[in-house]
TILOVO-552665 format. One record per residue: residue in one letter; residue number from 1; x negated, y negated, z of N, C-alpha, C, CB in turn. Coordinates in steps of 0.02 Angstrom, whole numbers, plus 50000, padded with zeros to 5 digits. Glycine has a CB too. Example, Ala and Ser with C-alpha at 12.3 -4.5 7.8 and 13.67 -1.06 7.14 Angstrom:
// TILOVO-552665
   r     k   n.east   n.north    n.up   ca.east   ca.north   ca.up   c.east   c.north    c.up   cb.east   cb.north   cb.up
   A     1    49340     50284   50390     49385      50225   50390    49340     50165   50390     49435      50224   50452
   S     2    49358     50112   50354     49316      50053   50357    49355     49998   50394     49296      50030   50286
This chain:
// TILOVO-552665
   r     k   n.east   n.north    n.up   ca.east   ca.north   ca.up   c.east   c.north    c.up   cb.east   cb.north   cb.up
   M     1    51095     55908   45422     51102      55975   45405    51147     55993   45354     51118      56007   45455
   D     2    51125     56026   45296     51175      56033   45240    51217     56103   45255     51133      56037   45163
   V     3    51253     56113   45207     51298      56172   45222    51267     56241   45222     51351      56172   45174
   A     4    51212     56243   45178     51177      56317   45174    51138     56321   45247     51115      56324   45100
   E     5    51111     56264   45269     51070      56273   45341    51121     56295   45393     51032      56197   45369
   L     6    51177     56250   45396     51229      56273   45440    51252     56345   45437     51283      56234   45428
   I     7    51261     56372   45383     51283      56438   45373    51229     56492   45396     51299      56447   45301
   D     8    51169     56474   45384     51115      56518   45406    51114     56512   45489     51040      56494   45369
   E     9    51121     56449   45519     51113      56450   45593    51175     56484   45618     51105      56375   45626
   L    10    51235     56488   45591     51291      56515   45622    51288     56588   45609     51354      56483   45599
   M    11    51257     56619   45551     51267      56686   45536    51246     56730   45587     51236      56703   45479
   P    12    51203     56730   45629     51195      56792   45668    51253     56795   45725     51119      56795   45702
   T    13    51286     56739   45747     51335      56743   45790    51395     56767   45761     51344      56686   45819
   I    14    51417     56745   45691     51469      56775   45655    51457     56846   45646     51480      56742   45592
   I    15    51407     56873   45620     51394      56944   45606    51392     56981   45663     51336      56956   45570
   G    16    51361     56958   45724     51363      56991   45779    51436     57001   45812     51318      56958   45821
   G    17    51477     56960   45805     51546      56957   45823    51592     57000   45779     51568      56888   45822
   L    18    51583     57003   45714     51612      57044   45668    51597     57116   45675     51593      57024   45606
   A    19    51527     57137   45694     51502      57199   45700    51528     57232   45757     51434      57197   45702
   K    20    51550     57184   45812     51577      57218   45867    51643     57249   45860     51579      57177   45918
   C    21    51677     57237   45802     51742      57266   45788    51738     57339   45776     51773      57234   45729
   G    22    51676     57363   45771     51669      57439   45769    51704     57471   45832     51589      57461   45769
   D    23    51708     57429   45881     51748      57463   45941    51821     57440   45944     51715      57446   46012
   C    24    51842     57407   45886     51910      57395   45890    51954     57453   45867     51924      57337   45853
   P    25    52017     57461   45894     52063      57517   45871    52069     57504   45805     52132      57521   45905
   V    26    52079     57454   45770     52098      57455   45700    52054     57392   45673     52184      57447   45688
   G    27    52025     57398   45612     51998      57344   45582    51937     57351   45543     51990      57300   45626
   I    28    51902     57408   45553     51842      57416   45522    51854     57493   45482     51776      57411   45580
   N    29    51823     57497   45424     51824      57556   45385    51764     57582   45363     51862      57547   45333
   T    30    51726     57619   45395     51655      57636   45372    51640     57704   45387     51602      57593   45404
   E    31    51585     57733   45364     51569      57810   45385    51572     57818   45459     51493      57835   45361
   R    32    51553     57771   45499     51552      57777   45572    51626     57781   45592     51514      57714   45606
   G    33    51660     57746   45559     51739      57739   45582    51781     57782   45542     51769      57663   45575
   M    34    51841     57758   45511     51892      57808   45480    51868     57825   45412     51968      57778   45475
   N    35    51820     57791   45382     51805      57820   45315    51862     57827   45265     51777      57886   45326
   L    36    51914     57783   45266     51963      57781   45227    51950     57747   45149     52011      57748   45267
   A    37    51976     57776   45107     51982      57736   45022    52006     57666   45045     52052      57778   44954
   G    38    51975     57615   45023     52005      57542   45016    52081     57534   44994     51963      57504   44962
   Q    39    52108     57484   44998     52169      57477   44972    52160     57468   44898     52206      57423   45003
   R    40    52112     57425   44882     52102      57417   44802    52090     57470   44767     52051      57376   44782
   A    41    52055     57530   44802     52046      57587   44762    52105     57634   44759     51989      57622   44785
   V    42    52152     57622   44800     52220      57657   44799    52255     57619   44740     52266      57651   44874
   H    43    52258     57550   44732     52283      57517   44684    52258     57535   44611     52273      57453   44700
   R    44    52196     57547   44613     52161      57564   44539    52184     57643   44523     52063      57558   44542
   V    45    52196     57674   44567     52220      57749   44543    52297     57739   44526     52210      57815   44608
   L    46    52333     57699   44564     52404      57684   44535    52405     57657   44475     52442      57641   44573
   D    47    52364     57612   44456     52373      57575   44386    52346     57634   44335     52322      57494   44380
   E    48    52304     57678   44351     52291      57733   44307    52352     57781   44293     52235      57772   44335
   L    49    52377     57794   44346     52427      57846   44352    52489     57815   44302     52449      57858   44438
   V    50    52501     57751   44311     52555      57719   44274    52528     57710   44198     52575      57646   44310
   S    51    52469     57693   44186     52449      57693   44111    52447     57764   44079     52377      57659   44100
   I    52    52439     57817   44127     52451      57890   44100    52520     57906   44083     52430      57942   44151
   L    53    52563     57879   44117     52642      57893   44106    52667     57851   44045     52689      57871   44175
   F    54    52628     57793   44026     52647      57756   43970    52581     57734   43936     52693      57695   43990
   P    55    52552     57776   43896     52489      57766   43864    52490     57697   43826     52475      57826   43817
   G    56    52446     57659   43826     52440      57602   43776    52489     57540   43809     52469      57629   43694
   C    57    52530     57561   43851     52578      57503   43870    52551     57474   43939     52662      57531   43877
   H    58    52528     57505   43980     52505      57481   44046    52423     57485   44054     52540      57527   44102
   G    59    52398     57512   44007     52326      57510   44005    52284     57438   43977     52308      57570   43959
   H    60    52226     57455   43963     52185      57391   43942    52187     57381   43864     52106      57398   43965
   R    61    52213     57439   43828     52208      57443   43751    52253     57484   43725     52145      57464   43725
   P    62    52265     57473   43666     52310      57525   43629    52283     57597   43624     52323      57501   43555
   V    63    52310     57651   43627     52280      57717   43619    52290     57745   43552     52307      57764   43668
   A    64    52230     57767   43520     52233      57799   43458    52272     57870   43454     52164      57807   43438
   G    65    52324     57865   43408     52369      57929   43414    52320     57989   43408     52429      57933   43353
   E    66    52273     57995   43364     52237      58060   43364    52196     58083   43419     52195      58061   43312
   R    67    52186     58028   43453     52142      58045   43519    52169     58036   43589     52082      58002   43519
   L    68    52243     58035   43577     52290      58025   43642    52284     58085   43682     52370      58015   43625
   E    69    52278     58148   43664     52278      58208   43699    52211     58212   43742     52285      58266   43649
   L    70    52151     58203   43701     52087      58200   43729    52084     58128   43790     52030      58194   43659
   E    71    52104     58084   43764     52093      58028   43816    52134     58037   43879     52111      57957   43787
   L    72    52200     58058   43873     52238      58076   43925    52207     58140   43972     52306      58091   43895
   R    73    52178     58182   43943     52145      58236   43978    52082     58205   44023     52119      58293   43922
   E    74    52050     58168   43992     51994      58135   44025    52007     58085   44083     51959      58100   43974
   Q    75    52062     58049   44066     52093      58005   44120    52122     58039   44176     52146      57963   44092
   L    76    52165     58085   44158     52193      58127   44213    52148     58166   44256     52236      58173   44186
   K    77    52086     58190   44229     52040      58224   44275    51998     58170   44320     51990      58271   44230
   T    78    51982     58117   44292     51948      58068   44335    51989     58036   44387     51919      58015   44296
   T    79    52049     58023   44373     52096      57994   44417    52125     58046   44465     52150      57960   44379
   A    80    52123     58109   44456     52142      58165   44502    52083     58173   44552     52157      58236   44461
   L    81    52024     58174   44533     51966      58180   44584    51964     58122   44623     51897      58189   44552
   V    82    51975     58059   44595     51966      57994   44643    52032     58007   44697     51972      57907   44593
   L    83    52088     58022   44671     52147      58024   44713    52138     58081   44767     52211      58036   44668
   A    84    52114     58133   44747     52105      58192   44795    52055     58165   44850     52074      58263   44756
   E    85    52002     58133   44839     51952      58109   44887    52001     58060   44938     51884      58064   44844
   Q    86    52041     58019   44903     52069      57967   44949    52125     58001   44989     52097      57902   44908
   V    87    52157     58048   44963     52205      58085   45012    52170     58139   45061     52260      58125   44968
   T    88    52107     58158   45054     52071      58186   45100    52055     58143   45156     52016      58211   45072
   Q    89    52035     58086   45137     52021      58039   45194    52073     58010   45230     51984      57986   45174
   A    90    52135     58012   45190     52199      57991   45232    52222     58045   45275     52259      57971   45187
   L    91    52212     58103   45266     52222      58159   45301    52184     58168   45361     52214      58209   45262
   E    92    52119     58151   45357     52073      58151   45407    52091     58095   45458     52005      58143   45378
   Y    93    52104     58045   45432     52134      57988   45467    52189     58007   45512     52159      57939   45420
   Q    94    52240     58029   45478     52300      58039   45514    52292     58091   45575     52354      58062   45465
   C    95    52238     58131   45560     52222      58190   45614    52202     58142   45675     52152      58251   45588
   T    96    52172     58101   45673     52150      58056   45732    52210     58022   45762     52097      57999   45707
   V    97    52265     58016   45731     52324      57985   45756    52375     58035   45783     52353      57945   45704
   E    98    52390     58080   45743     52429      58138   45764    52376     58207   45749     52506      58140   45718
   P    99    52351     58233   45796     52297      58292   45797    52346     58351   45764     52264      58314   45887
   C   100    52322     58385   45720     52364      58439   45685    52318     58511   45700     52373      58419   45592
   E   101    52348     58561   45687     52298      58628   45689    52269     58642   45634     52329      58691   45706
   N   102    52266     58608   45571     52234      58617   45510    52182     58575   45499     52275      58613   45460
   C   103    52141     58536   45545     52103      58481   45528    52051     58506   45482     52075      58446   45588
   D   104    52029     58567   45474     51971      58582   45435    51995     58605   45364     51926      58638   45472
   R   105    52060     58597   45349     52088      58599   45285    52114     58543   45247     52133      58639   45288
   C   106    52088     58484   45270     52113      58432   45240    52098     58430   45158     52085      58374   45277
   G   107    52043     58446   45137     52022      58451   45073    52073     58489   45038     51957      58479   45068
   E   108    52089     58554   45062     52129      58595   45023    52200     58569   45019     52127      58663   45050
   R   109    52224     58536   45080     52288      58496   45068    52289     58442   45021     52309      58467   45127
   A   110    52229     58411   45025     52229      58360   44964    52227     58393   44902     52170      58312   44964
   A   111    52200     58442   44886     52207      58472   44817    52274     58493   44800     52163      58529   44809
   D   112    52307     58529   44854     52376      58541   44838    52422     58477   44827     52404      58582   44892
   A   113    52413     58433   44859     52457      58376   44852    52435     58341   44780     52449      58325   44920
   V   114    52373     58335   44761     52361      58300   44697    52389     58357   44642     52275      58278   44687
   A   115    52380     58422   44647     52406      58462   44603    52475     58456   44590     52393      58519   44619
   R   116    52507     58451   44646     52586      58433   44648    52606     58389   44604     52608      58406   44709
   L   117    52566     58320   44625     52592      58263   44579    52574     58275   44506     52561      58193   44601
   L   118    52509     58304   44489     52511      58305   44417    52556     58352   44388     52447      58316   44390
   Q   119    52571     58400   44422     52616      58445   44385    52686     58407   44381     52623      58518   44424
   S   120    52707     58368   44424     52770      58323   44419    52758     58274   44370     52789      58287   44487
   L   121    52709     58250   44346     52704      58193   44299    52751     58200   44240     52632      58187   44273
   P   122    52754     58253   44198     52804      58261   44143    52872     58253   44169     52799      58328   44109
   D   123    52889     58282   44222     52957      58273   44239    52971     58199   44266     52976      58327   44293
   I   124    52918     58164   44283     52931      58091   44311    52938     58050   44249     52868      58059   44360
   Q   125    52897     58065   44191     52908      58029   44135    52971     58040   44100     52859      58039   44095
   R   126    52995     58095   44104     53060      58115   44078    53115     58065   44112     53074      58196   44095
   T   127    53114     58068   44185     53150      58035   44220    53149     57957   44205     53134      58052   44282
   L   128    53101     57925   44189     53081      57863   44188    53114     57839   44122     53005      57856   44194
   Q   129    53102     57881   44070     53139      57873   43999    53218     57857   44020     53132      57952   43947
   L   130    53244     57902   44057     53325      57879   44080    53327     57820   44110     53361      57925   44131
   D   131    53284     57792   44156     53276      57731   44197    53269     57678   44148     53215      57733   44246
   I   132    53232     57684   44094     53215      57634   44035    53288     57629   44005     53152      57664   43975
   T   133    53319     57679   43976     53374      57681   43939    53430     57647   43976     53389      57750   43921
   A   134    53440     57657   44049     53485      57625   44083    53474     57541   44093     53486      57663   44146
   A   135    53406     57531   44097     53400      57457   44094    53413     57428   44029     53335      57435   44115
   Y   136    53401     57455   43972     53414      57434   43914    53490     57428   43902     53381      57475   43871
   E   137    53521     57477   43919     53599      57474   43906    53630     57431   43964     53636      57552   43905
   G   138    53601     57416   44020     53634      57380   44067    53615     57305   44068     53622      57411   44129
   D   139    53569     57280   44022     53556      57211   44016    53562     57182   43940     53486      57199   44044
   P   140    53605     57143   43928     53620      57113   43863    53561     57068   43843     53690      57072   43865
   A   141    53520     57043   43892     53461      57003   43878    53402     57055   43849     53437      56963   43950
   A   142    53400     57117   43855     53349      57142   43839    53355     57162   43762     53335      57193   43885
   R   143    53288     57151   43726     53278      57148   43659    53247     57213   43636     53237      57090   43641
   S   144    53221     57252   43671     53186      57315   43649    53172     57361   43715     53111      57296   43609
   S   145    53167     57417   43697     53138      57462   43760    53066     57442   43777     53137      57547   43743
   M   146    53021     57428   43728     52959      57401   43748    52955     57344   43796     52928      57383   43694
   E   147    52994     57295   43784     53002      57234   43824    53016     57253   43894     53058      57189   43797
   I   148    53056     57308   43910     53070      57331   43972    53022     57365   44002     53119      57364   43972
   V   149    52985     57413   43966     52926      57453   44001    52874     57399   44016     52892      57516   43952
   M   150    52863     57354   43975     52803      57312   43995    52811     57250   44030     52767      57295   43940
   S   151    52871     57221   44050     52885      57164   44083    52944     57167   44137     52899      57116   44032
   Y   152    52983     57220   44134     53036      57220   44195    53011     57233   44260     53088      57271   44186
   P   153    53017     57195   44309     52997      57214   44375    53040     57273   44401     53001      57155   44422
   G   154    53096     57278   44391     53126      57334   44431    53105     57389   44391     53205      57332   44443
   V   155    53089     57402   44323     53062      57465   44298    52997     57479   44328     53055      57465   44225
   Y   156    52958     57427   44341     52888      57443   44361    52902     57472   44438     52833      57371   44356
   A   157    52939     57439   44479     52948      57472   44542    52973     57533   44539     52986      57439   44582
   I   158    53014     57558   44496     53041      57624   44504    52986     57672   44484     53106      57636   44462
   M   159    52945     57651   44427     52882      57692   44407    52836     57707   44472     52837      57648   44350
   V   160    52819     57654   44508     52777      57664   44562    52814     57709   44611     52757      57598   44592
   H   161    52880     57703   44615     52914      57732   44681    52914     57810   44659     53001      57698   44700
   R   162    52932     57825   44595     52937      57904   44582    52856     57931   44586     52975      57922   44496
   I   163    52806     57895   44576     52739      57933   44590    52726     57937   44665     52675      57895   44555
   A   164    52742     57882   44705     52737      57878   44777    52782     57927   44810     52753      57809   44801
   H   165    52840     57936   44788     52883      57983   44818    52858     58059   44824     52945      57981   44780
   V   166    52822     58079   44764     52801      58143   44760    52746     58156   44813     52779      58157   44692
   L   167    52707     58113   44816     52650      58114   44866    52677     58109   44940     52599      58054   44852
   Y   168    52736     58070   44948     52757      58072   45018    52790     58143   45027     52807      58011   45036
   E   169    52828     58161   44976     52858      58232   45000    52803     58283   45012     52908      58265   44944
   G   170    52741     58277   44989     52695      58314   44983    52658     58311   45054     52659      58296   44923
   G   171    52683     58270   45101     52655      58255   45167    52587     58215   45169     52644      58321   45202
   V   172    52584     58181   45111     52523      58129   45113    52533     58072   45151     52504      58104   45047
   P   173    52490     58052   45205     52497      57993   45240    52477     57935   45199     52459      57996   45301
   L   174    52495     57872   45226     52468      57809   45207    52469     57789   45139     52405      57805   45228
   I   175    52431     57834   45094     52436      57811   45019    52505     57796   44990     52407      57865   44974
   P   176    52547     57839   44999     52616      57812   44959    52634     57750   44981     52681      57857   44970
   R   177    52631     57734   45049     52651      57675   45067    52603     57613   45043     52660      57680   45138
   I   178    52549     57617   45036     52505      57572   45009    52524     57557   44935     52436      57598   45016
   M   179    52547     57622   44899     52573      57613   44831    52632     57569   44822     52590      57676   44805
   S   180    52684     57586   44863     52743      57547   44864    52735     57480   44878     52787      57571   44907
   E   181    52698     57471   44927     52688      57387   44950    52648     57362   44897     52644      57371   45028
   S   182    52605     57394   44858     52578      57354   44798    52628     57332   44749     52529      57393   44760
   A   183    52680     57383   44730     52737      57363   44696    52774     57306   44725     52780      57416   44690
   H   184    52792     57312   44784     52829      57256   44824    52793     57187   44823     52836      57277   44902
   S   185    52722     57185   44824     52691      57120   44823    52697     57090   44745     52611      57126   44849
   R   186    52698     57142   44700     52703      57117   44620    52773     57098   44605     52681      57177   44564
   T   187    52823     57137   44635     52898      57126   44601    52946     57097   44653     52933      57199   44571
   G   188    52931     57096   44708     52974      57060   44770    53025     57122   44789     53023      56979   44742
   I   189    53012     57177   44755     53059      57247   44774    53035     57291   44813     53076      57290   44720
   D   190    53061     57302   44869     53029      57344   44922    53066     57412   44931     53029      57305   44990
   I   191    53042     57467   44899     53072      57526   44902    53027     57578   44943     53088      57547   44833
   H   192    53050     57600   45007     53010      57642   45034    52990     57710   45003     53036      57650   45087
   P   193    52939     57734   45001     52929      57800   44962    52966     57863   44983     52859      57819   44964
   G   194    52997     57856   45041     53037      57914   45061    53101     57913   45031     53045      57918   45132
   A   195    53135     57860   44998     53189      57853   44981    53203     57904   44920     53198      57787   44972
   R   196    53256     57933   44913     53272      57988   44862    53323     57951   44807     53311      58058   44902
   I   197    53290     57943   44753     53333      57904   44699    53331     57944   44631     53303      57826   44686
   G   198    53402     57956   44614     53415      57998   44553    53393     57961   44488     53492      58017   44549
   P   199    53400     57996   44434     53380      57967   44366    53435     57909   44346     53380      58030   44306
   A   200    53416     57875   44290     53456      57823   44260    53467     57758   44313     53528      57857   44237
   F   201    53416     57746   44346     53426      57692   44400    53404     57632   44379     53392      57705   44464
   F   202    53436     57573   44390     53415      57508   44365    53422     57462   44408     53446      57487   44311
   I   203    53367     57418   44425     53375      57355   44469    53373     57297   44417     53313      57346   44528
   D   204    53423     57260   44411     53414      57203   44372    53393     57142   44411     53474      57191   44338
   H   205    53344     57110   44376     53316      57039   44403    53273     57066   44466     53386      56975   44429
   G   206    53299     57096   44520     53258      57135   44576    53233     57102   44631     53202      57164   44550
   T   207    53215     57039   44628     53189      56993   44684    53229     57010   44746     53198      56914   44666
   G   208    53189     57035   44796     53231      57035   44863    53270     57097   44879     53282      56978   44862
   V   209    53265     57144   44835     53300      57215   44852    53259     57245   44900     53307      57267   44790
   V   210    53287     57282   44947     53258      57317   44997    53304     57383   45004     53254      57273   45063
   I   211    53263     57449   44992     53288      57511   44994    53242     57544   45048     53288      57545   44923
   G   212    53286     57575   45102     53247      57602   45155    53231     57679   45149     53283      57588   45219
   E   213    53189     57702   45197     53154      57772   45189    53204     57821   45181     53108      57793   45250
   T   214    53266     57826   45215     53305      57878   45214    53359     57867   45173     53323      57896   45274
   C   215    53373     57824   45124     53416      57809   45077    53417     57868   45023     53398      57743   45049
   V   216    53478     57891   45010     53485      57935   44958    53531     57896   44902     53517      58003   44985
   I   217    53505     57901   44834     53536      57867   44786    53549     57911   44735     53502      57813   44765
   G   218    53613     57910   44706     53631      57962   44647    53604     57933   44576     53718      57973   44642
   S   219    53638     57965   44536     53615      57945   44462    53661     57883   44439     53625      58014   44404
   N   220    53632     57855   44383     53659      57801   44347    53690     57747   44403     53715      57830   44294
   V   221    53652     57726   44445     53660      57673   44499    53635     57607   44474     53621      57691   44564
   K   222    53658     57549   44485     53634      57486   44465    53640     57451   44526     53670      57453   44407
   L   223    53581     57407   44528     53575      57361   44590    53552     57286   44567     53517      57393   44643
   Y   224    53590     57236   44586     53562      57176   44571    53521     57137   44624     53613      57138   44550
   Q   225    53488     57085   44609     53440      57056   44660    53472     57037   44728     53406      56992   44630
   G   226    53430     57050   44780     53447      57034   44843    53483     57082   44886     53480      56980   44839
   V   227    53489     57142   44858     53531      57189   44888    53493     57235   44936     53566      57227   44836
   T   228    53515     57241   45001     53485      57278   45057    53519     57341   45070     53485      57239   45119
   L   229    53480     57389   45065     53515      57464   45083    53471     57479   45150     53502      57535   45012
   G   230    53493     57457   45201     53453      57456   45267    53480     57486   45325     53440      57393   45287
   A   231    53440     57492   45382     53460      57530   45446    53512     57469   45488     53380      57556   45497
   L   232    53558     57504   45514     53601      57473   45558    53564     57454   45633     53661      57522   45565
   S   233    53536     57512   45655     53499      57515   45731    53453     57562   45726     53544      57534   45794
   F   234    53414     57566   45770     53360      57609   45787    53374     57653   45844     53302      57571   45801
   E   235    53377     57706   45848     53373      57751   45911    53305     57745   45941     53387      57827   45895
   K   236    53309     57753   46003     53248      57723   46045    53238     57790   46094     53267      57640   46093
   D   237    53173     57818   46106     53175      57866   46164    53161     57839   46228     53129      57920   46155
   A   238    53146     57881   46274     53143      57866   46344    53103     57813   46358     53122      57917   46382
   R   239    53047     57801   46327     52992      57753   46332    53013     57684   46295     52926      57784   46299
   G   240    53069     57687   46256     53092      57631   46217    53064     57621   46158     53085      57575   46247
   N   241    53026     57671   46124     52991      57671   46066    53043     57702   46005     52923      57714   46079
   P   242    53043     57675   45947     53086      57692   45894    53073     57764   45879     53075      57648   45834
   V   243    53138     57805   45871     53135      57878   45865    53125     57880   45791     53200      57919   45894
   K   244    53079     57924   45765     53052      57936   45695    53097     57986   45662     52976      57963   45694
   G   245    53092     57980   45600     53132      58042   45557    53198     58048   45567     53108      58113   45572
   V   246    53237     58004   45586     53316      58011   45588    53340     57977   45529     53351      57980   45655
   K   247    53407     57989   45513     53433      57959   45455    53459     57897   45480     53483      58001   45418
   R   248    53435     57840   45440     53452      57776   45465    53490     57730   45408     53386      57742   45491
   H   249    53476     57751   45344     53502      57716   45289    53553     57741   45254     53459      57704   45249
   P   250    53591     57697   45213     53652      57726   45177    53637     57777   45124     53692      57671   45145
   D   251    53687     57809   45096     53686      57846   45034    53735     57812   44985     53706      57920   45047
   V   252    53711     57810   44926     53747      57778   44864    53751     57832   44815     53708      57713   44831
   E   253    53817     57847   44802     53836      57906   44757    53829     57880   44683     53915      57934   44773
   D   254    53844     57927   44635     53839      57918   44566    53875     57850   44543     53870      57980   44531
   H   255    53852     57825   44486     53886      57772   44456    53910     57721   44497     53936      57795   44422
   V   256    53876     57695   44539     53890      57642   44580    53861     57577   44553     53866      57657   44645
   V   257    53900     57521   44557     53859      57452   44546    53860     57413   44611     53893      57403   44485
   I   258    53811     57384   44630     53804      57344   44691    53771     57269   44663     53752      57389   44751
   Y   259    53819     57217   44673     53802      57158   44644    53752     57108   44696     53872      57124   44624
   A   260    53725     57059   44683     53680      57025   44705    53697     57002   44788     53671      56969   44654
   G   261    53651     57013   44830     53659      56989   44898    53695     57031   44939     53689      56928   44900
   A   262    53720     57096   44916     53757      57130   44965    53716     57171   45013     53804      57172   44933
   T   263    53747     57179   45072     53704      57213   45118    53741     57276   45141     53684      57168   45178
   I   264    53712     57328   45136     53742      57397   45158    53686     57433   45223     53747      57453   45079
   L   265    53721     57446   45274     53680      57472   45326    53708     57536   45355     53671      57422   45380
   G   266    53669     57576   45379     53685      57633   45422    53673     57691   45398     53744      57635   45440
   G   267    53647     57745   45431     53632      57818   45406    53702     57846   45396     53586      57867   45461
   K   268    53754     57825   45420     53814      57866   45412    53862     57836   45355     53853      57872   45482
   T   269    53836     57778   45321     53874      57743   45281    53859     57777   45211     53860      57667   45286
   V   270    53913     57793   45166     53917      57820   45104    53956     57784   45063     53939      57880   45104
   I   271    53917     57759   45006     53969      57719   44951    53990     57776   44908     53930      57653   44898
   G   272    54049     57777   44897     54081      57842   44856    54056     57833   44781     54174      57844   44858
   A   273    54066     57880   44743     54038      57877   44670    54087     57825   44639     54039      57954   44626
   H   274    54067     57786   44579     54106      57746   44537    54132     57689   44573     54158      57783   44508
   S   275    54100     57673   44629     54126      57610   44671    54086     57550   44647     54116      57619   44754
   V   276    54116     57486   44661     54082      57428   44634    54078     57381   44702     54127      57391   44566
   I   277    54021     57358   44722     54015      57318   44782    53999     57248   44760     53960      57347   44830
   G   278    54042     57200   44784     54030      57137   44751    53973     57097   44786     54095      57096   44751
   G   279    53956     57044   44762     53901      56998   44784    53920     56974   44856     53892      56934   44733
   N   280    53869     56971   44893     53872      56950   44969    53913     56993   45014     53899      56881   44977
   V   281    53938     57047   45001     53968      57096   45041    53922     57127   45088     53998      57145   45002
   W   282    53959     57122   45156     53919      57158   45211    53954     57215   45232     53906      57116   45272
   L   283    53915     57276   45227     53960      57340   45245    53919     57369   45287     53982      57392   45186
   T   284    53954     57418   45341     53931      57457   45389    53969     57519   45391     53932      57424   45450
   H   285    54009     57538   45358     54050      57585   45349    54063     57620   45280     54101      57561   45372
   S   286    54079     57675   45279     54077      57709   45208    54148     57688   45168     54071      57801   45217
   V   287    54142     57701   45107     54201      57680   45057    54209     57744   45018     54184      57610   45005
   P   288    54266     57753   45001     54286      57819   44970    54269     57810   44885     54375      57834   44987
   P   289    54261     57858   44851     54247      57849   44783    54299     57805   44736     54243      57916   44757
   G   290    54274     57763   44692     54317      57721   44655    54339     57661   44696     54376      57759   44630
   T   291    54303     57643   44746     54319      57575   44775    54286     57521   44753     54311      57573   44840
   K   292    54327     57460   44761     54293      57399   44742    54291     57352   44801     54327      57367   44682
   V   293    54246     57333   44831     54237      57287   44885    54213     57210   44863     54184      57319   44933
   V   294    54252     57166   44870     54229      57101   44863    54250     57048   44919     54253      57079   44799
   V   295    54204     57001   44920     54224      56938   44970    54296     56913   44942     54161      56866   44966
   E   296    54335     56909   44983     54402      56871   44953    54383     56803   44937     54465      56866   45006
   P   297    54401     56785   44870     54402      56717   44842    54432     56658   44889     54443      56721   44776
   G   298    54474     56675   44919     54510      56628   44968    54477     56596   45027     54562      56661   44995
   N   299    54426     56641   45053     54383      56613   45088    54329     56564   45079     54366      56649   45106
   Q   300    54327     56559   45005     54275      56502   44986    54307     56434   44984     54242      56515   44912
   K   301    54276     56381   45001     54296      56322   45001    54250     56270   44950     54296      56305   45073
   M   302    54278     56238   44905     54253      56195   44855    54271     56121   44869     54282      56217   44788
   T   303    54218     56075   44870     54230      56004   44880    54194     55963   44828     54208      55984   44951
   D   304    54230     55907   44813     54188      55862   44763    54138     55818   44792     54232      55817   44724
   A   305    54112     55776   44765     54060      55736   44785    54068     55695   44845     54044      55698   44735
   G   306    54130     55675   44845     54160      55637   44910    54173     55676   44969     54226      55606   44895
   G   307    54173     55743   44955     54191      55785   45011    54268     55807   45016     54172      55748   45072
   K   308    54298     55789   44964     54366      55809   44956    54374     55878   44931     54401      55763   44912
   K   309    54430     55920   44962     54435      55990   44944    54456     55991   44885     54473      56031   44983
   I   310    54434     56040   44836     54452      56059   44774    54491     56122   44767     54397      56062   44738
   D   311    54547     56126   44737     54589      56188   44725    54551     56229   44670     54667      56169   44700
   P   312    54526     56287   44675     54484      56320   44623    54528     56344   44575     54440      56375   44647
   R   313    54594     56347   44588     54647      56372   44535    54673     56334   44482     54703      56390   44565
   R   314    54653     56261   44493     54666      56211   44447    54623     56210   44395     54668      56151   44474
């Protein structure tokens, strides 16, 4: 029996088994079930929104100057209509998980959320210009602003975050997280869409950075790779389930630099303005403005190839 014959023979059993997942709590997305927009559909909308913010940079072709306004108008309308449908479906699904009193208004709520995002795009674009300037001024290896816009993972991650955050703040379920996880998979940078991040924000290199949902980050903050702004512990209810919606992640005030591998945890932890947090530092408490926190060099041990201790001061 060749492969084609074997597949034909197995197909009824396989399809019958897969079709039964219509009764699974999660795993099927059809008109009979959740009827959600697929993950790839959300990714396409995200790509369109990024290309709208940076015409000709993140699209498929350069944009003719004399046609820019017309092309943006057409692209905005098409993208907004698709996004509104996705948001409606996400709201309808959320109602099955957390029933609300306005189930018949999902379309109106979606229209409001999309309109809010569209109205925010000029402000998002202006803030991103400050992020790009911070990246250019903060990285001696950068040769041009265009290089940063088109290739820097930290800048792409913050582009996506600023879009997803507006939808998150507008009460849109599911879709902001799909957007942020799309950026996470492409860049290695994990920013929850709930995090509040000020202007002129730069993540250098970026891989392994984690920024939690309830983080608040001020302006002119710079992070290096491997930084974690995370939760110290989770409050639990009487049934042992994590309590949602509480402050779990740290605040970082203006003009702070956090070097590679630093871990800062806890909802009560505040890093004061103009502080410098060194590489591999572990912090679970606040530090006042202007503080420098480093791992004491004396705690490091250096040995030669034969295992003999080396004095680093020599």
